[in-house]
N, C-alpha and C positions, 0 to 999 in steps of 0.2 A: 818196441824195445827202446828206441831212441827217446820216446816220451817218458818211459819209466826211469831211464838213467837221468834224464834232465830233472825230473821231479825229485829224485833221490838226492841229487847234488844240491838242489835248492833247499831241501829239508836239512841237509848236513850244514850248509852255510848258515841257515837260521839257528841251528843248535849251537854252532860255534859262536855266533854273534851274541846269542842269549847268555852263554857261559861267560863270555868276555865282559858283558855288561854286569853280570852278577858279581864277578871278581872285582870289577871296578868299584861297585857300590860297597863291597865288603871292606875295601881299602879305605873308603871315605869315613867309615864309622869307627873311630878310635875311642871306644866307649870307656876304656880304662882311664882316659884323661878327663872324663866328665865328672862333675860333682854337682850335687844339689846344695844350694846355699840357703841358710836360715838366718834371718835378721830378727833379733830379740830386742824389743824396747821394754825395759823394766821400769814400770811407773810406781812411785811410792806416795802413799797418802798417810800423813801422821795426824792423829787427833789427841789433843791434850786431855789427860785424865783429871777430872774435876777435883779441886782441892789438893792436888799433888803437883810435883814438878816433873812428873813422868808423862810420856806420850805412848800411845799405841800406834804402831806403824803397820800398814798393810802394803804388800807388794803384789802387783799384777804383771804377768809376763805376756806382752802382745807379740805374737810371732807371725811373720810373713816369710814367704819363700820365693826363691828365684833359681836361676841356673848359672853354671859357670864352668870353667875349664882350667886345668893345670897348665901353665905356660912357661914356668921357669923354676929351676932349682939353683940356689946360690948358697954355698957353704952349708949351714945347718937349717936353711929355710926353704920352703916351697911357696910359690906365688900363684894365686888363683885370680883369673880375670873374670869379672862379671860386670853388670850394668851399674852405673853410679846410683841410680834411684833405688836399687836393691840395697845398697850400703847406706843410703840417706833416706830411708823410708820414714814417713811422718805419720803421727796419729792425727785423727780429725780433731778440730778445735773443741768440739763438744765433749770429747773424751779427755783432752789435755787439761781442760779447766777443772776436772774432777780430782787432779793429782797435784802434788807439790814438787816432786823431783823426778828426773828421768835419767836413765843410763842405758847404754847400748852394748850389746855383745853379739858375736857371730859364731856360727857353727856350720860345718859342711858335712855332708853325707857322701862317702866315697863309693867307688864301684865295688869295693870289698864290703860294703854295708857297715862301715865304721863311721861313727860320729866323732868329729874332731873339732875342738875349739880353735878358732882362728882370730887374728887381730886385723883391724883396719890398717892397711899400709898407706894408700893414697887414693883420693877421689880426684878425677881430672879437674884441673883448675879451669878448664873450659866447659865444664858441665852446665853451669848456670848461664854463661854468656853466649856460648855457641852450640850448646846441645851435644857436646861430646860426652855421651853417656857411658863412661868407663870408670871402673874402680878395680884396685888390686887389694886382695886380702893376703895375709901372710900366716903360714902355719909352720910348725916344726917340720923338718924335712920328711916328706912322704915317699915311700918306695913305689911310686907310680909314674908312668910315662908322661911326658909333656906333649902338648899340642903345638907344633911349630907354625909360625906365621909364614904364609906363602910369600915368595919373593916378588910375585907380581899380582896385581889386582885382577879379579875375574873379568872375563869378556862378556859383552852383551849376549844374552841368550844361553850362556854356559850353564850346564847342569850343576846345581849346588845342593848341599845336604845340611841338615841341622840336627842337633841333639839338644833336647830340652825336657823340662818337666811342666808342661801345660797343666793348669789346675792342680799343680803339686804332684802330679803322677810320676812316680819313680819307684821301680822295683829292681834294685841293684842286682846285676850290673847292667840293667837295660833301661836307659833313658828312652824317651819317645823319639824315634827316628823318622825323618821325613825328607822329601826331596822336592825340588822345584827348579825354577830358573832365575838367574840373575837378570834383573830388568834395568840395571844402570843406576846412576846417581840422580837424586832429586835436585830441585832447584837450589836448595840451601848450600849444596857443596859439601855438607858434613855427614850426609846420610845416603844410604843406598837402599834399593828396593829389591825384595825377593818375592817369588810367588809360592810361598809355603804357609799353610794355615797354622796359626798359633793362638794362644790364649794366655791370660795372666798366669804367671809362674814360669813362663818361657824366657822372661827378661834375663839377659846375661848369657843366654845359651849360645854356643859357638855355631857359626855357619862355616862350612868347609868346602873345599873343592874335591874333585874325584881322587886326589892323592891324600886326602885327609889333612890338608893344610888349612890353617885358619885364614878366612877372608872377610869375616864379618862377625858382629856381636848383636844379637837381637835386643831391641829395646821397646818396640811399640808395634801394635797391630791395628788395622783399620776396623772400627767398630761395625761398619756396615758391610765390609768385605774382608773376612778374616784371613783370606789367602793373600792379602796384600800386607806384607810385614816389612817394617823399617829396621834397618841395621846401622850400627856405626860402621862407616866405610873403612876399607883396608888401609888407606893412607893415614887416617887418624889413629888407628890401632898401632901402626908402625911407629908413628911419632910418639904416642903415649908410652909404649913399651921401651923405646929407645931412651926416653927421658927418665924413666923411673926404675929401670932394671939394670942400670950400669953398675 
């Protein structure tokens, strides 16, 4: 009898702990604040028509994608945070030399499966010099929730969560959800490390704590160990948002 009661209690405790953990993870994933980001480089090539003053121009749209999150509403605008290299994507030199002119435009795909044209607001001035890989895009105001920045940076070993579109995968309202651990800041002082596997397309994706608060932004993954992912650290995100969202 005593053995039966003891086992029952342990089972009950396990179920309660499991439910609590599940509820915690549900809080972490604020998927309505997630967006997929598309960067378009429109390349133009013009060829003069022989014996006339006219030219025939051809446009080619080169598209790359990344991840992002809604972080601020201000008056009639909504601001989306992503990685600077998503906003500053470059064509390879062998492609560039085939064209005469280039222009850039951006679009996001929301959790409601709507495609919205957006504008570049700002790329971090410290992107090239210090590797602060952050960018803000601006849209007409969207009726979607924002992802709040955590008041404190994560602690070593803390469970963290990510939302992203690795390899471009996104079926709204469901980004690819993953979890791992915060492994601290690396030697540069501008980056932090998490143990969550990612792939191209994840850049700009938000990393959050168990309360669903932003603590990092994905920008790189180790080619030989994809579960070693680099993020812009919390302090740099705070500084960037404070400077450009006043």
